[in-house]
C-alpha positions in Angstrom: -49.2 -248.5 -30.2 -50.3 -248.9 -33.9 -50.2 -252.7 -33.6 -52.5 -252.6 -30.6 -55.0 -250.3 -32.3 -55.0 -252.6 -35.3 -55.7 -255.6 -33.0 -58.6 -254.0 -31.1 -60.4 -252.4 -34.0 -62.2 -255.6 -35.1 -63.2 -256.2 -31.4 -64.6 -252.7 -31.2 -66.6 -253.3 -34.3 -67.8 -256.6 -32.7 -69.3 -254.6 -29.8 -70.6 -251.9 -32.1 -72.5 -254.3 -34.3 -74.9 -255.5 -31.6 -78.5 -255.5 -32.8 -80.2 -255.8 -29.4 -78.7 -252.6 -27.9 -79.3 -250.7 -31.1 -82.9 -251.8 -31.2 -83.3 -250.8 -27.5 -81.9 -247.4 -28.3 -84.2 -246.9 -31.3 -87.3 -248.0 -29.2 -86.3 -245.4 -26.6 -85.9 -242.8 -29.4 -89.4 -243.6 -30.6 -90.9 -243.4 -27.1 -92.6 -240.4 -25.4 -89.5 -239.8 -23.2 -87.0 -240.1 -26.0 -84.6 -237.3 -25.0 -84.3 -238.5 -21.4 -84.2 -242.3 -21.7 -82.0 -242.4 -24.8 -79.3 -240.2 -23.2 -79.4 -242.3 -20.1 -79.1 -245.5 -22.1 -76.1 -244.0 -24.1 -74.3 -242.9 -20.9 -74.8 -246.4 -19.4 -73.6 -248.1 -22.6 -70.4 -246.0 -22.8 -69.6 -246.4 -19.1 -70.1 -250.1 -19.3 -67.7 -250.4 -22.1 -65.1 -248.3 -20.4 -65.4 -250.2 -17.1 -65.2 -253.6 -18.7 -62.2 -252.9 -20.9 -60.4 -251.0 -18.2 -60.9 -253.9 -15.7 -59.6 -256.5 -18.2 -56.7 -254.2 -19.2 -55.6 -253.9 -15.5 -55.9 -257.7 -15.1 -53.9 -258.4 -18.3 -51.1 -255.9 -17.4 -49.5 -258.7 -15.3 -48.9 -260.7 -18.5 -45.4 -260.4 -20.0 -44.8 -257.6 -22.5 -44.9 -258.5 -26.1 -41.6 -259.5 -27.8 -41.5 -260.2 -31.5 -38.8 -262.8 -30.9 -40.4 -264.7 -28.1 -43.6 -266.6 -27.6 -46.3 -265.6 -25.1 -48.1 -268.8 -24.3 -50.2 -267.3 -21.4 -51.7 -264.7 -23.7 -52.1 -267.4 -26.4 -54.1 -269.7 -24.1 -56.3 -266.8 -23.0 -57.0 -265.9 -26.7 -57.8 -269.5 -27.6 -60.3 -269.7 -24.7 -61.9 -266.4 -25.6 -62.1 -267.4 -29.3 -63.7 -270.8 -28.4 -66.2 -268.9 -26.3 -67.2 -266.7 -29.2 -67.5 -269.7 -31.5 -69.9 -271.3 -29.0 -71.9 -268.1 -28.8 -72.0 -268.0 -32.6 -73.4 -271.5 -32.7 -76.0 -270.6 -30.1 -77.1 -267.5 -32.1 -77.3 -269.6 -35.3 -79.6 -272.1 -33.7 -81.8 -269.3 -32.4 -82.4 -267.8 -35.8 -86.1 -267.6 -36.7 -87.4 -270.0 -39.3 -88.7 -268.7 -42.6 -91.9 -266.7 -42.1 -91.6 -266.8 -38.3 -91.5 -263.6 -36.2 -88.2 -263.1 -34.4 -88.3 -263.4 -30.6 -87.2 -260.3 -28.8 -86.4 -259.9 -25.1 -89.6 -259.4 -23.0 -88.2 -256.3 -21.3 -88.5 -254.4 -24.6 -92.3 -254.5 -24.3 -92.0 -252.1 -21.3 -89.4 -249.8 -22.8 -91.8 -247.0 -23.2 -92.1 -246.8 -19.4 -88.5 -246.8 -18.4 -87.0 -243.8 -16.5 -83.5 -242.3 -16.8 -81.9 -244.4 -14.1 -83.5 -247.6 -15.5 -82.3 -246.7 -19.0 -78.8 -246.0 -17.7 -78.7 -249.3 -15.8 -79.9 -251.2 -18.9 -77.3 -249.6 -21.1 -74.6 -250.5 -18.5 -75.7 -254.1 -18.2 -76.0 -254.6 -22.0 -72.5 -253.4 -22.5 -70.6 -254.6 -19.4 -72.4 -257.8 -18.4 -73.5 -259.2 -21.8 -71.5 -262.4 -22.4 -70.5 -261.5 -26.0 -69.3 -258.0 -24.9 -67.5 -259.4 -21.9 -65.5 -261.7 -24.2 -64.8 -258.8 -26.6 -63.7 -256.6 -23.6 -61.5 -259.4 -22.3 -59.8 -259.9 -25.6 -59.3 -256.1 -25.9 -57.9 -256.0 -22.4 -55.4 -258.8 -23.2 -54.2 -256.9 -26.3 -53.8 -253.6 -24.5 -52.6 -254.8 -21.1 -49.9 -257.1 -22.4 -48.5 -254.7 -24.9 -46.3 -252.8 -22.4 -47.8 -249.4 -23.2 -47.4 -246.3 -21.0 -50.4 -244.9 -19.2 -51.2 -242.3 -21.9 -51.2 -244.8 -24.7 -53.4 -247.2 -22.7 -55.9 -244.4 -22.1 -55.9 -243.5 -25.7 -56.3 -247.1 -26.8 -59.3 -247.5 -24.5 -60.8 -244.2 -25.7 -60.5 -245.2 -29.3 -62.1 -248.6 -28.6 -64.9 -247.0 -26.6 -65.7 -244.5 -29.3 -65.9 -247.1 -32.0 -67.8 -249.7 -29.9 -70.3 -247.1 -28.8 -70.8 -245.4 -32.2 -73.8 -247.4 -33.3 -75.7 -246.2 -30.2 -74.1 -242.8 -30.1 -74.9 -241.8 -33.7 -78.7 -242.5 -33.6 -79.1 -240.8 -30.2 -77.1 -237.7 -31.2 -78.8 -237.6 -34.6 -82.2 -237.8 -33.1 -81.5 -235.0 -30.7 -80.6 -232.8 -33.7 -83.3 -233.9 -36.2 -85.9 -236.0 -34.5 -88.7 -235.8 -37.0 -86.6 -236.6 -40.0 -85.1 -239.7 -38.4 -88.3 -241.4 -37.1 -89.1 -243.3 -40.3 -85.5 -244.5 -41.0 -85.0 -245.5 -37.4 -88.2 -247.6 -37.3 -87.2 -249.3 -40.6 -83.8 -250.1 -39.2 -85.3 -251.5 -36.0 -87.5 -253.9 -38.0 -84.6 -255.1 -40.1 -82.3 -255.6 -37.2 -84.9 -257.5 -35.3 -85.4 -259.8 -38.2 -81.7 -260.4 -38.9 -80.4 -260.2 -35.4 -79.4 -263.9 -35.0 -77.7 -264.2 -38.4 -75.8 -261.0 -37.9 -74.5 -262.0 -34.5 -73.7 -265.6 -35.6 -71.6 -264.4 -38.5 -69.9 -261.7 -36.5 -69.0 -264.0 -33.6 -67.8 -266.6 -36.0 -65.4 -264.3 -37.7 -64.0 -262.7 -34.6 -63.8 -266.0 -32.8 -61.7 -267.5 -35.6 -59.6 -264.4 -35.6 -58.9 -264.7 -31.9 -58.0 -268.4 -32.2 -55.6 -267.5 -35.0 -54.0 -264.9 -32.8 -53.8 -267.4 -30.0 -52.1 -270.0 -32.1 -49.6 -267.3 -33.3 -48.7 -266.5 -29.7 -47.0 -269.8 -29.2 
């Protein structure tokens, strides 16, 4: 159990450090319907993480259980493919970084975020966590680690819960904090939004590179 938790922690941080969802949550918190839309977005974000990781865990449970004295080539190949996918995403993000002095390009849907309703915010949170290519790769890698470890049901549920809590923390903390102390957090949240928008591409490129290399290393070690 401890080994699995250690393997999925970096992946959970990879999901947590996602500037676009954090920016979306902050924009909702600064909108007129902050308390409604931000909660909807948070619920969708959490559910998307749980669904994606659970699905890949179930699919990966057919893989042979880990054995310290035996190789697991199937798991190794999957990790190599996932790691390569993350490296490609890292390259894509690096190429998309804004040039010096240029304004960072943000998704067009953010321009209408003041008008979203609870269901739309919920759906947006779900899509960003469960369908986003980067998060899908992270969820798949997590599912491989959990599903192939031969854990009992209780341990699997606990591992998914820990992963979800960490992965959702960067959206959870601002939303809960705003509900408690809205006025005090307006300034810091807006400053954080500006910084994340500016550094989004670089943050994601470095993050994806590190986790991609880590997955490739784990994949090689499975042979």
